[in-house]
N, C-alpha and C positions, 0 to 999 in steps of 0.2 A: 428356429422357426420365426418369420417376421410376422409382426403383428400390423393390422392395418392402421393407416393415418388416421389422426382424430382432429377435430376442429377445436376442441376444448383445450386452451393453453395449460391448464392446471393438470389435466390427464397427460398431455405430452411432456410437460416437465416432470411428473412423477415416472413416466415411463423412461426418460432420459436419465434420470437419477438411478432407476432400478438397472438400467444397461450400466452405468458407471459402477454401481455396487459390484455386479458381475465381473466386469472389467478389472476392478481392484482385487477381487478374489483370485482372479486368474494370474495377475502380475504378482501377487504375493506369494504365489507358489514358487517363484524364481528366486525370491529374496526380500529382504526388508524394503518397505516403501515409506517415504515421507512425502505427504501431499501438502504443498504450499499454497495457500489461497490468499492473494492480496487484495486490499481494498475492499473488504467485504461491507464496509458501511454503505456501499452503493446498492446492496442487494435488498431484496424485498422479504417480509417476514415468512412467506411459503418457503422461499429457498432456504432460510434458516432452518426451518422445520425439517426439511428434506436433509440437509447437511447432517443435523443432529441424528436423523434416522441412520445416516451412514456410519455414525460414530457409536450408536447405541447397541449394546450387548442385549441379548444373544444373537449372534449371527452377524456381528459387525466384521468386516474385513480387517485383518491385523495392519492397521496403518497409523502411522504417527501424523497427526494433523497439526499443521503450524497455519494459524489464521492471523493475519495482520490487518489492522484498521487504525484509522486516525483517532486518538483518544478523545479529542474534541466533538466527535460525532457519537459518542456513547450514547447520549441521552436523546438525540434526535433521529437516529438511523432506525428505521423499522426492523431491518436485518439484526442489528446489534441487539437491540432490546429483546427481540424473539430469540436469539441465539443464547444470550446471557441468562435469560429466564429459563429456558429449555435446559441448558447445561446445569444451572443450579439444581435442578430436581433429577439429574441423572447421576446416581451414585456410582456407576461403573465407568464414568468417563472422568479422567484426572484432568483438572485445568491447572494451568500456571500462567500467571499475567506478569510479562516482562515488559514494563514501560521503557521506551527508548527516548533518550534525549538527544537534542541536536549537537552538533560538534561544538567544541568550546571555541571562542574567536581565533585562538592561536591555531588551532588545527584546521579551522575553515580557511585562514589566510594561507596556511601551508598547502592546502588543497588547491587553492587558487594558484599559488606560485608553481605547483607542479602541472596544472592544467594550461598555464600561460607561462612558459619558461622564460620568456623575454621579461617577464615582471618578477619582482623579488617579493617575498612574503611581507615585506615591510612596506611595499610601495602603496600609494593612495588608491589606485585601482583595485589591488588586492584587498586592501582594507574595506573599500567601498563594496566590492562584491561579497566579501564575507559578511559584512553587516546586512546587506539587503538580502542574503541567502538564508538569514536567521539560523545558521547551523545546519540547514537541511542539504546534505550532499548532493542530491539530484539537482535541486534548485540551484546551488552554487555551480555545479557543472553547466547547466543551461546558461546561466549568467555569464559565466566565463566564455562559453562558446560564443554567445551572442557578442560580447565584447571584442572576441577575437575577430568575428566576421564583420562587424561594423562599429561605428562610434555615434554617439548620439548625446543629447543634452543630459540624460540620466547619468553620464559618467562624470559631468562637472558638478553635480550636486554634491553638497557637503555631507560628509560622513556625520551621522547624528539624528538623521530622521529616523522614524520608527520602522521596524521591519515590514509593517503594513502601510507603508508610505504610498503616495500616489504614484511615485516612481515605480515601486515594485509591482503595483497592480497593473500599470500600463505595460511594463516589461513582460509581465506574466502573460498578459494578453498577447504580446508580440511573439514570445517564445512558444506559445502553445498553439499558435494559428498554423 
């Protein structure tokens, strides 16, 4: 049966999560389910409460939840503060924190060489992109794509600036537009 639409966003969000809970129960009848939620640092505290409600026994669907977030947002994100506080008081929800590190410089240069086959892993361009990418594979991929599509003054800068250099900030703005 369909419920009437509501103007209250909080009620609408709760109904949406109730529908998601029901959907998860139906899907888990077919086999194991893993739910991956990325970039949760951008969520709000109410969504964290609802997510924990999806995880909490009794009555939680049998789902393995993987939640990813930027570690440097732990103290400032309303979602993360609420999520971690709520999970800390849920004895039936097992937690495992796996911090991920960036690629080491050699692996980052090898990734650049793979993405830009005309460049060797030891080339100045590969070193520059590996350095500016700060070990982040997605950022390295975007920098390599940008380098492949264009050339600009950022490519001529000396390797040695910090990963948060003005070059990186400008390029990030370019890549994300």
